[in-house]
N, C-alpha and C positions, 0 to 999 in steps of 0.2 A: 440438648440432648434429643429433644422431640425432632428437630430438624435431621439428625443423624439417623433416628429411627425411620422417618417418613422417607428418606432416601434409601435406607436399606430395604424398606418394605416396598419401594418402587422396583428396585434392583431385583429382590426375591420373588417379587410378583405376589406377595401376600395380601390377601383381602384386608381392608381396613378394620372391618369388624368380622372376626371369624364366626360369630354367630348370627350374622345377618342373614335373612333368607336369600337363597340363590334364585335368580331367574330361571324360567324354563329353558332347557337346551335349546340352542338355536334361535332364541328370541331375539327382537331388536335390542332390548336392553342388555342381554348377555353379549352380543356382538359389540355393542357400544362400549361396554365397560372392558373388553378386551382391547379394543383399539385405544381407549383412553389410557389404559395402563401402560401401553406400549408407546403411544405417541407423545406423552407428557415428557418422559425422558429423552425421546428422540429430538423433541422441538429444543429442548435446552442444548443438546450437542450441535444441533444445527445453527442456533443461536450463538454458541461459542465460536464456532467456525466463521460465522457472519462478523461478529466483533473482531476477531484476530484479523480477518481480512480486512475490515474497515481500519483498524489500527495500522496495518501495512501500507493501505491505500493512502492515509493521511501522512505517513512517514515519506512516501513518495512524492505526494503533493508539495509537501515541505522542502524536499530536496529539489525539486524542480524549480519552485519559485525562489528559494535561497540562493542556489547556484546560478539562476539566470541574473538575479540582482548583483551577486558578487561578480560574476563574469563581465557584466556591463561596466560595474566600477573598476574592475581591473583595465578594461579596455579604454575607459576614460582617463584613467592614470596613465596608460600607454600613450595616449594623444598628448597629455600634458608634457610627458617626457619627450615625445617628439618634437613639440613645439619648442621647448627648451634647447633641444639639441640643435634645431634648425638656428636658434638664436644665437648659440654659441658658435657655430660654424660662420654665420654671417659677420659675427664680432671678430672672428679669427681672420677673416678675409679682408675686412676693413682696417685692420690695425697693421701699423708698420713696426711696432714694438714686438721684438721677438719673444720676450718673456711672456707678454700679454698673450701673444699668438699661441706659444706653447700652452699656456693655462687653459685658454678657451678651447682648444683642440683636445686637452685632456678631458676637460668637462664633457666635451660633445661625446668623446669615446665612453665616458663613465654612463651618459644617458643612454647610449646605444646599449651597453651591458645591461642597463636596468630594463630597458625595453624587452629584452630577450627573456629576462626572469619573468616580468610581468606577463609577457605573452604565453609562455610555458603554464603559468599559474591558470591564467584565463582559459587556455585550452583544456586544462586538466578538469577545471569546473564545468566547461561546457560538456566535456565527454562524459561525466558523471550525471550532468542533467540529462543528455541525451539517452544514457541508459536507463534512468529512471522513467523517461517519456516511453520508452519501449515497453516497460513492465505495466505502467499504469493502467492502459485499457483493459487488460486481462484480469486485473484485480477488480476493475469495476464490473465486468462481466461476470465475475464470480460472485460477488455481492448480490447481483440481481438473481442469479441462480439459487443462492441460499434463501433469499427472500421467498422467491418462488416455492421452495422446498416447504419452507415453513407455512406458507399459505396453503399448500396442498396437504400437509399434515393436519392443520386446522380444519380444512375442509372434510377431510377423511373422518373427522370426530364427529362433524355435523351431519355428514351424509351417510355415516356408517359404512364406509367403503373401504374395504381393504385394497382395491384397486389403486385409488388415490393414495393410501398409506404406503404402498410400494412404489408408486409413481414418484412420491416425493424422495424415496432414496435414489431414484434414477436421476432426478434434477440435482440433487444434492451431490452426486457423483460427478455430474458435469461440472459443478461448482468446485469441487475439489481439483479436477483436472484444470480448469481455468485458473485456480490458484496456483497450482504447481508450474502452470506455463508462466504465470507471472513472477513466481519466484526464481524459477530456473531457466526460463527462455529456452525451452527445448526445441522448439520449431523456428 
């Protein structure tokens, strides 16, 4: 319950102790209190953006790695099927038995069909990987922007600077734009 009250107090901007003496108007401590009230909540919002961005970046990294491995496995399987197909073709050429020849050529045709299906799967995995590779750098840049925005907010508290406070919003805005680019690939 105390957590809910403190969050509501931050949102409603109520003083922690209503009977506490107020600093003189325009003093450093009054400005510092004003920035702290605002920056605390904003840092949490920026940290949430950073966390969501990091989660999505990790998902992209996993897709890139898993699809690269899976596509490589598919192509290795393709090569194995190709080798078996060549073996069946050579066996068909070297036999004089028509039944064996027909059986070997049927197996060669089956290997060729299998190769087509394997190649389609491998190409699909590669396409998904390539799509994730296009998105990944944008998400990385956005994470950096969110981190810088949090640093600027922290610095605004220490230096009691509203310019740094508002500057952090500009940097976070850049981070949001970069995240959207990573999600939607607008450019």
